[in-house]
C-alpha positions in Angstrom: 6.9 -13.3 28.3 10.5 -14.0 29.5 13.3 -11.6 30.3 17.0 -12.2 30.8 18.2 -9.5 33.3 21.8 -8.5 33.8 23.9 -5.5 34.6 27.5 -4.3 35.2 27.0 -2.9 38.8 26.8 -6.4 40.2 24.0 -8.8 41.1 23.3 -7.0 44.4 22.9 -3.6 42.9 19.8 -1.5 43.7 19.3 -0.6 40.1 18.9 -4.3 39.1 16.5 -4.9 41.9 14.4 -1.9 40.8 13.9 -3.1 37.2 13.5 -6.7 38.3 10.5 -5.8 40.4 8.9 -3.9 37.5 9.6 -6.6 34.9 8.1 -9.3 37.2 4.7 -7.6 36.7 4.8 -8.7 33.0 6.5 -12.1 33.0 9.3 -14.3 34.1 12.6 -12.7 35.0 15.8 -14.7 35.0 18.7 -12.7 36.7 22.1 -13.6 35.4 24.6 -10.9 36.5 28.2 -10.5 37.6 29.0 -11.4 41.2 31.1 -8.2 41.5 30.9 -4.8 39.9 32.1 -4.7 36.3 31.6 -1.1 35.4 33.6 0.2 32.4 34.7 -3.3 31.3 33.3 -2.7 27.8 32.7 -5.8 25.8 35.1 -7.9 27.7 34.6 -11.7 27.5 36.4 -14.3 29.6 38.4 -16.9 27.7 41.4 -17.6 30.0 39.6 -18.5 33.2 36.5 -20.7 34.0 33.2 -18.9 34.6 31.7 -19.9 38.0 27.9 -19.9 38.2 26.7 -19.2 41.8 23.1 -19.4 42.9 22.2 -16.2 44.8 19.6 -16.0 47.5 18.2 -12.9 49.1 15.9 -12.8 52.1 15.8 -16.6 51.9 14.5 -16.8 48.3 16.3 -17.6 45.1 17.2 -14.4 43.4 19.3 -15.3 40.4 22.7 -16.5 39.1 25.9 -14.8 40.0 28.6 -15.1 37.3 32.3 -14.6 37.9 32.7 -12.7 34.6 31.6 -9.7 32.6 28.1 -8.6 31.5 28.7 -10.0 28.0 29.7 -13.3 29.6 26.4 -13.3 31.5 24.4 -12.9 28.3 26.5 -15.6 26.4 26.3 -18.1 29.3 22.6 -17.3 30.0 21.2 -18.0 26.6 23.6 -20.9 25.8 23.6 -22.8 29.1 21.5 -21.5 31.9 18.1 -20.6 30.5 15.9 -23.6 29.6 13.8 -21.3 27.3 15.1 -18.4 25.3 14.3 -14.8 26.4 12.0 -12.5 24.5 14.1 -9.5 25.5 17.5 -9.1 27.2 17.5 -6.2 29.7 20.7 -4.7 31.1 20.7 -2.3 34.0 19.6 -0.1 35.6 23.1 1.4 35.5 24.1 4.0 38.2 25.2 6.9 36.0 24.4 7.8 32.4 25.8 6.1 29.4 25.9 8.7 26.6 28.3 9.7 23.9 31.7 8.0 23.8 30.9 6.3 27.2 28.9 3.7 25.4 32.2 2.1 24.2 33.3 1.7 27.8 30.0 0.6 29.3 29.5 -3.0 30.4 25.8 -2.2 30.6 25.6 -1.2 26.9 27.8 -4.2 25.9 25.4 -6.7 27.4 22.7 -5.2 25.2 24.9 -5.4 22.1 26.0 -8.9 23.0 22.3 -9.8 23.0 22.0 -8.4 19.5 25.1 -10.3 18.3 23.4 -13.5 19.5 20.1 -12.7 17.8 18.1 -11.2 20.6 16.7 -7.7 21.2 18.6 -6.0 24.0 17.9 -2.9 26.1 20.6 -1.0 28.1 19.1 1.1 30.9 20.8 3.9 32.8 20.0 6.9 35.1 21.8 10.2 35.1 22.8 10.2 38.8 25.8 8.2 40.2 25.9 9.3 43.8 22.2 9.3 44.8 20.3 7.6 41.9 16.5 7.3 41.9 15.4 4.5 39.7 11.6 5.0 39.7 11.2 6.5 36.2 13.8 4.3 34.6 12.2 1.2 36.1 8.7 2.0 34.9 9.7 3.1 31.4 12.3 0.3 31.0 9.8 -2.4 31.9 7.1 -0.9 29.7 9.5 -0.7 26.8 10.7 -4.3 27.3 7.1 -5.5 27.4 6.2 -3.6 24.2 9.1 -5.1 22.4 8.4 -8.6 23.6 4.8 -8.3 22.4 5.8 -7.0 19.0 8.1 -10.0 18.4 10.1 -8.0 15.8 11.4 -9.8 12.7 15.0 -8.6 13.2 16.5 -8.0 16.7 18.0 -4.7 17.6 19.5 -2.9 20.6 18.6 0.3 22.4 20.6 2.5 24.7 18.1 4.1 27.1 19.1 6.9 29.5 16.6 8.2 32.0 16.5 11.2 34.4 16.9 10.1 38.0 13.6 10.6 39.8 9.9 9.8 39.6 8.0 9.6 36.3 6.1 12.8 36.9 9.4 14.8 36.7 10.2 13.4 33.3 9.5 15.9 30.5 9.1 13.4 27.7 10.9 10.9 25.6 12.8 11.2 22.4 14.5 8.9 19.8 18.1 10.2 19.7 21.5 9.6 18.2 24.7 9.0 20.1 26.4 12.4 20.6 30.0 13.3 21.0 30.2 13.8 24.7 33.3 12.3 26.3 35.2 12.0 29.5 37.9 14.6 30.2 40.5 12.5 32.0 41.9 13.5 35.3 44.4 11.4 37.2 45.2 11.9 40.9 48.8 10.9 41.7 49.3 9.3 45.1 51.9 7.3 46.9 51.4 4.1 49.0 52.8 3.7 52.5 55.5 1.6 50.9 56.5 4.3 48.4 54.8 2.9 45.3 53.4 5.6 43.1 49.9 5.0 41.8 47.2 6.9 39.9 43.5 7.1 40.6 41.5 7.8 37.4 38.6 10.3 37.5 37.3 13.0 35.2 34.0 14.4 34.2 31.9 14.0 31.0 32.0 17.0 28.7 29.3 17.5 26.1 30.9 18.4 22.8 27.9 18.2 20.5 25.0 20.5 21.7 22.5 19.3 19.1 19.0 18.7 20.4 18.7 15.2 18.9 21.7 13.8 20.8 21.5 11.5 23.8 23.3 13.8 26.3 21.3 17.0 25.5 18.0 15.0 25.6 19.0 13.8 29.1 20.1 17.2 30.2 16.6 18.5 29.3 15.1 15.9 31.7 13.8 13.7 28.9 14.3 10.0 28.3 16.8 9.3 25.5 16.3 6.2 23.4 19.2 5.6 21.0 19.3 2.6 18.6 22.8 1.1 18.7 24.7 -1.6 16.8 27.8 -3.7 17.1 28.6 -2.6 13.5 29.8 0.8 14.6 28.0 3.7 13.0 24.9 1.7 12.1 22.0 2.9 14.2 19.0 2.5 11.9 16.1 0.3 12.6 12.8 -0.3 11.0 10.6 2.8 11.7 7.6 0.5 12.2 9.3 -1.1 15.2 10.2 2.1 17.1 7.9 5.1 16.8 8.0 8.3 18.8 4.3 8.0 19.5 4.7 4.5 20.9 7.4 5.6 23.3 5.4 8.5 24.6 2.5 6.1 25.4 4.9 4.2 27.6 5.4 7.2 29.9 1.8 6.7 31.0 2.1 2.9 31.4 0.3 2.0 28.1 
């Protein structure tokens, strides 16, 4: 089986390396990721500038292709021009920090998965719920097992999944659940500062606040230390997929590496 791997944290990110090593246990992994961090770029695509394709080597070995563009650019260019054979599944991540609620609209990680869906491929967006000191072990294992399962199934119609995992080892994960996108959102906070030359600028921050406390939402599932699997679609509001493709029982088996 063959995987196209991208992200929005940049090709040198630890999260990408973590899922790459797990996916390589099951098949060929072609890394096509942004050269620089592209967090919160959403579904940006590049049309006014050329896209440079840079071969990246790490520890003396070829690692992947660095693209001077967005995560969506990476998927477009990857399946259209770079990959000689088409991927079975497109994997995006592992993102540093969760992508739940309204955040999915800003996320470059999620947009890579939805771009895969637009182009007719199954896409998975993977994130962990820790930004400062992320531990990718559970996300790497579960994400790779999920990608393998979907590649084997060879589903009739492609779909996209937004997967959020607790940071840490698999033994600390309390389970997995098929969820819906909740109504958590960023409460904006801007820090006003002044440069040495007197120019006023603002540094954007803020924290995510959970609005919808329902148990079947992505944010609450993640808060309960469970893996959240949310079907998503570029046709906003459409999150249904064939129940034969994604079953709760199948996902629970993946926690144990089945």
